[in-house]
C-alpha positions as CSV (number, residue, x, y, z in Angstrom):
1,M,44.8,28.0,191.7
2,A,44.5,26.6,188.6
3,N,41.3,27.7,187.9
4,K,41.5,31.7,187.8
5,L,38.4,33.7,187.4
6,V,39.5,35.3,184.4
7,V,37.7,39.0,183.9
8,S,38.1,40.4,180.5
9,L,36.5,43.5,178.1
10,S,33.2,43.1,176.4
11,P,31.8,41.2,174.6
12,H,31.6,37.8,176.6
13,V,28.9,36.4,174.3
14,H,30.1,34.2,171.5
15,G,28.0,33.9,168.6
16,G,29.9,30.7,166.8
17,D,30.7,32.7,163.5
18,S,33.8,32.5,161.8
19,V,36.1,33.3,159.1
20,K,36.1,30.0,157.9
21,R,32.7,28.9,158.3
22,N,31.3,32.0,156.4
23,M,34.1,31.3,153.4
24,Y,32.5,27.7,153.3
25,W,29.2,28.3,153.6
26,V,30.0,31.0,150.3
27,C,31.6,28.1,148.6
28,I,28.9,26.0,149.5
29,A,26.0,28.6,147.9
30,L,27.9,28.0,144.9
31,I,28.0,24.5,144.4
32,P,24.9,25.3,142.2
33,A,26.5,27.4,139.8
34,F,29.2,24.9,139.6
35,L,27.4,22.0,138.6
36,C,25.0,24.1,136.0
37,S,28.2,25.8,134.3
38,I,29.4,22.3,134.4
39,I,26.2,20.9,132.2
40,S,27.0,24.3,130.1
41,F,30.5,23.7,128.9
42,G,31.0,20.5,130.4
43,I,35.5,19.8,131.0
44,G,36.1,23.7,130.5
45,A,34.5,24.8,133.3
46,I,35.9,21.7,135.5
47,I,39.4,22.2,134.1
48,T,39.1,26.0,134.7
49,T,38.3,26.0,137.9
50,A,40.3,24.1,139.0
51,I,43.6,25.8,137.7
52,S,42.1,29.1,139.4
53,V,41.6,27.3,143.4
54,A,44.5,25.8,143.1
55,S,47.1,28.6,141.7
56,C,45.3,30.8,144.6
57,V,45.9,28.7,147.0
58,F,49.5,27.8,145.9
59,F,49.9,31.3,146.2
60,E,49.0,33.0,149.5
61,W,50.8,29.3,150.6
62,A,53.8,30.0,149.0
63,I,54.2,33.8,149.7
64,N,53.1,33.4,153.4
65,R,55.9,30.7,153.9
66,F,58.8,32.4,151.2
67,M,57.8,35.9,151.5
68,L,56.3,36.8,154.3
69,K,58.2,34.6,156.4
70,N,54.4,34.0,158.5
71,P,54.4,30.2,160.4
72,K,50.7,30.6,161.0
73,C,49.5,29.5,157.4
74,T,46.1,31.2,156.5
75,V,44.8,28.9,152.8
76,S,42.7,27.0,155.5
77,D,40.6,30.3,156.3
78,G,39.2,29.6,152.7
79,S,39.4,32.5,151.5
80,A,41.7,32.1,149.0
81,I,39.3,28.7,147.5
82,L,36.8,31.3,147.5
83,T,39.0,34.0,145.8
84,G,39.9,31.1,143.3
85,V,36.1,29.6,142.5
86,L,35.0,33.4,142.0
87,L,37.5,34.0,140.0
88,A,37.1,30.8,137.6
89,F,32.7,32.0,138.0
90,N,33.9,35.8,136.3
91,L,36.6,33.9,132.9
92,P,35.3,32.0,129.9
93,S,35.4,28.4,130.3
94,N,37.9,27.8,127.2
95,I,40.4,30.7,128.5
96,Q,44.3,29.7,128.7
97,P,45.6,27.2,131.7
98,W,48.3,30.3,132.2
99,I,46.3,33.4,131.5
100,I,44.5,32.1,134.6
101,V,47.8,31.5,136.5
102,I,48.2,34.8,135.7
103,G,44.8,36.1,137.0
104,A,45.5,34.3,140.1
105,L,49.3,35.0,141.0
106,F,47.5,39.0,140.4
107,A,44.7,38.2,142.9
108,I,46.3,37.3,146.0
109,G,49.5,37.9,145.6
110,V,49.2,41.8,144.0
111,V,45.3,42.8,145.6
112,K,45.3,40.6,148.3
113,M,48.7,39.7,150.3
114,T,50.5,42.9,150.0
115,F,47.7,45.0,151.9
116,G,48.1,42.4,154.6
117,G,46.2,39.9,153.6
118,L,42.6,38.8,154.5
119,G,40.9,41.8,156.4
120,C,43.3,44.3,155.4
121,N,42.9,44.2,151.0
122,L,41.1,47.7,149.5
123,F,39.9,45.6,146.6
124,N,37.8,42.3,145.5
125,P,40.5,39.9,144.7
126,A,38.1,38.5,142.3
127,L,37.0,40.8,140.8
128,A,40.9,42.9,140.8
129,G,42.0,39.5,138.9
130,R,39.1,39.7,136.2
131,A,39.7,43.3,135.6
132,F,43.1,43.2,135.7
133,L,43.3,40.2,133.0
134,L,40.3,42.1,131.1
135,I,42.9,44.8,130.5
136,S,45.9,42.3,129.9
137,F,44.3,40.0,127.4
138,P,41.0,41.3,125.5
139,V,40.3,39.1,123.1
140,D,41.0,36.0,125.4
141,M,38.6,37.4,127.9
142,T,35.8,37.9,125.6
143,T,35.4,35.5,123.9
144,W,32.5,33.5,124.7
145,P,31.7,29.7,124.2
146,L,28.1,29.3,123.4
147,A,26.5,26.3,126.2
148,G,25.1,22.7,125.7
149,Q,28.2,21.8,123.7
150,G,28.4,18.8,124.8
151,F,31.2,17.6,128.0
152,G,34.3,17.6,125.6
153,A,34.2,20.3,123.7
154,Y,37.0,23.1,125.5
155,L,39.7,23.5,122.9
156,D,37.7,23.9,119.5
157,A,34.4,24.7,121.3
158,E,31.7,27.2,119.0
159,T,32.1,30.7,120.3
160,G,28.8,33.2,119.7
161,A,27.9,36.8,121.1
162,T,26.4,36.8,124.7
163,P,22.6,38.4,125.5
164,L,24.8,41.4,127.0
165,S,27.1,42.0,123.7
166,I,23.6,41.6,121.9
167,M,22.5,44.4,123.7
168,K,25.6,46.6,123.6
169,T,25.2,45.9,119.7
170,A,21.5,47.3,119.8
171,F,21.5,50.2,121.7
172,K,25.0,51.8,119.8
173,D,23.2,50.9,116.6
174,G,20.0,52.1,117.4
175,D,18.4,49.0,116.2
176,V,15.7,47.5,118.2
177,T,15.1,44.6,115.8
178,Q,19.0,42.8,117.0
179,L,17.3,42.9,121.0
180,Q,15.2,39.6,118.7
181,S,18.2,37.7,118.6
182,L,18.5,37.6,122.8
183,P,18.1,34.4,124.7
184,S,14.5,33.4,126.3
185,F,14.0,34.4,129.8
186,Q,14.1,30.6,130.2
187,D,17.0,30.0,128.5
188,M,19.0,33.4,130.1
189,L,17.5,31.5,133.5
190,M,18.4,27.8,133.2
191,G,21.7,28.6,131.8
192,N,20.7,28.4,128.3
193,T,23.1,31.2,126.4
194,G,27.1,31.8,126.5
195,G,29.4,33.9,129.4
196,C,31.5,34.2,131.8
197,L,31.4,30.2,134.7
198,G,29.4,31.5,136.7
199,E,26.8,34.0,135.6
200,V,25.1,32.2,132.8
201,C,22.8,30.6,134.9
202,A,20.2,32.5,137.0
203,A,18.7,30.2,139.0
204,A,20.9,28.5,140.6
205,L,22.3,31.8,141.7
206,I,19.2,32.8,143.4
207,L,19.3,29.6,145.3
208,G,22.9,30.4,146.6
209,L,21.6,33.5,147.5
210,I,19.0,31.9,149.7
211,V,21.3,29.4,151.0
212,L,23.3,32.3,152.1
213,L,20.8,34.4,154.0
214,V,19.1,31.4,155.5
215,K,22.2,30.6,156.9
216,K,22.9,34.7,157.6
217,V,25.9,34.4,155.8
218,I,24.9,37.8,154.5
219,T,22.0,40.4,154.4
220,W,19.8,41.7,152.3
221,H,20.4,45.0,152.0
222,I,23.6,44.9,149.7
223,P,22.5,42.3,147.0
224,V,18.3,43.4,146.9
225,S,19.5,47.1,146.5
226,I,20.9,46.6,143.8
227,L,18.8,44.7,141.8
228,A,16.0,46.8,143.0
229,I,17.7,50.3,141.8
230,V,19.4,47.9,138.0
231,V,15.4,47.5,137.3
232,V,13.9,50.6,138.1
233,L,17.0,52.7,136.1
234,S,16.6,49.8,132.7
235,G,12.7,50.1,133.5
236,L,12.9,54.3,133.0
237,L,15.5,53.6,130.2
238,H,13.2,51.0,128.3
239,L,10.4,53.7,128.8
240,A,11.9,56.4,127.3
241,D,13.8,53.9,124.1
242,P,12.8,50.5,123.7
243,V,16.1,50.1,121.4
244,Y,17.7,50.0,125.6
245,A,16.6,45.7,126.6
246,N,14.4,45.5,129.3
247,P,14.4,45.0,133.2
248,L,13.7,41.2,133.3
249,A,17.1,41.0,130.6
250,E,19.2,43.5,132.3
251,L,18.6,41.3,135.5
252,L,19.4,37.3,133.7
253,S,21.9,38.1,132.0
254,G,25.3,39.4,132.9
255,G,27.2,39.4,135.4
256,L,24.9,40.9,137.9
257,L,23.3,38.3,140.0
258,L,27.0,36.9,140.0
259,G,28.4,39.9,141.4
260,A,25.7,41.2,143.6
261,I,25.1,37.8,145.9
262,F,28.6,36.5,146.1
263,M,31.3,40.0,145.7
264,A,29.5,42.7,146.3
265,T,28.2,41.2,149.9
266,D,32.6,40.4,150.7
267,Y,33.6,41.8,154.0
268,V,36.6,43.1,153.8
269,T,35.5,45.3,151.2
270,S,31.9,46.3,151.4
271,P,30.6,49.0,154.7
272,M,29.8,48.0,157.8
273,S,26.7,49.4,158.5
274,H,23.5,48.5,157.0
275,K,22.8,52.5,156.3
276,G,26.1,51.8,154.5
277,Q,25.3,49.0,152.8
278,L,22.9,50.1,151.2
279,V,24.4,53.6,149.8
280,Y,26.9,51.3,148.4
281,G,24.3,48.7,146.6
282,V,22.6,51.8,145.4
283,A,26.1,53.4,144.0
284,I,26.5,50.0,142.2
285,G,23.2,49.8,140.4
286,V,23.8,53.0,139.0
287,L,27.4,52.5,138.0
288,T,26.3,49.4,136.8
289,V,24.0,50.5,134.8
290,V,25.5,53.6,133.3
291,I,28.2,51.5,131.9
292,R,26.2,48.8,130.1
293,A,24.8,51.7,128.9
294,Y,27.2,53.9,127.5
295,G,30.5,52.4,128.8
296,A,33.3,51.1,126.8
297,Y,32.5,47.3,127.5
298,P,29.3,45.4,127.2
299,E,29.7,44.6,131.2
300,G,30.0,47.0,134.3
301,M,29.5,45.1,136.8
302,S,32.8,44.2,137.8
303,F,33.8,47.9,137.3
304,A,30.8,49.2,139.3
305,I,32.4,47.2,142.6
306,L,35.8,48.8,142.2
307,I,35.0,51.6,141.6
308,M,32.9,51.1,145.3
309,N,35.7,49.8,146.7
310,A,37.4,52.0,146.8
311,F,35.1,54.8,148.6
312,T,34.2,51.8,150.8
313,P,35.8,53.5,153.7
314,L,33.8,57.1,153.2
315,I,31.6,55.2,154.2
316,N,32.1,53.7,156.8
317,N,33.6,56.6,158.3
318,K,29.6,58.5,157.1
319,F,27.8,55.7,158.9
320,K,29.8,55.2,161.9
321,P,27.0,52.3,164.6
322,K,26.4,55.0,167.8
323,R,28.6,53.5,170.1
324,F,26.5,52.1,173.3
325,G,25.5,54.3,175.8
326,E,27.4,57.4,174.1
327,V,26.1,60.7,174.3
328,P,25.3,63.4,171.0
329,A,27.2,65.4,170.6
330,K,26.1,69.1,171.5
331,K,25.8,71.7,168.5
């Protein structure tokens, strides 16, 4: 009698996929970008990432333990670690540690745990934390250390303009000659520019994309649709007025690759169907180009993703997958 036949509802096939597996594979895919950030910014990259990860893990554990009285700790699923890494990758390497802690508290405590934890949050926690810090501490969040100042450059790092700020100023002033001060494509590809920790080395981010696609952690629909529409629209703007930077510079600068590959593809805050993902990606690409050209901030990727996070439920409702055996309704 011990070996009873158990009959349950479908599906009956288990694919071996899990939240923990996917979270840790995303973390693994971010390792090349992290190593490049250490090469570019030295010990500041290590300190910023360590504080961010430790703070996110601590706040998730503490909220579960003392506020929600949840006996099952969710830290082991890797989502808090990934949030900490992505939050750090959206920060300057010389930012004050206490600002990082505030950003982690907002990302985990307000954006994630307030809505019920992983799977219930409406917005991407790391991006929401970045947006909160950008609004609250604009000077600290827009002071960018230059790359290649040595491993020890942290408290006294030399700062300078990022490629996006150069492009923004040129477009605002209508002075195409200012684009001549942009770093070379090779420098932007290999990380020899200023900016956030995780956005400076485009080659490392592309390598991470390949890892995620090969391991089937994400599909191509969101990142490719975002990058494609940015290239097309920025190319049209460049043809209409050369003061707008060429598409390759737009593609390799700022947080475009980081956002398109690692944050717009977040399972919780992105559409479920492939058609919905394409609509979502195209909209993010359009918003990014518009904000970069006409908005107050040089970078529009973070705000574009957060805006479309809010539209994800509507997109899911519009592009519902057809149930197996469902008979279409008669019109």
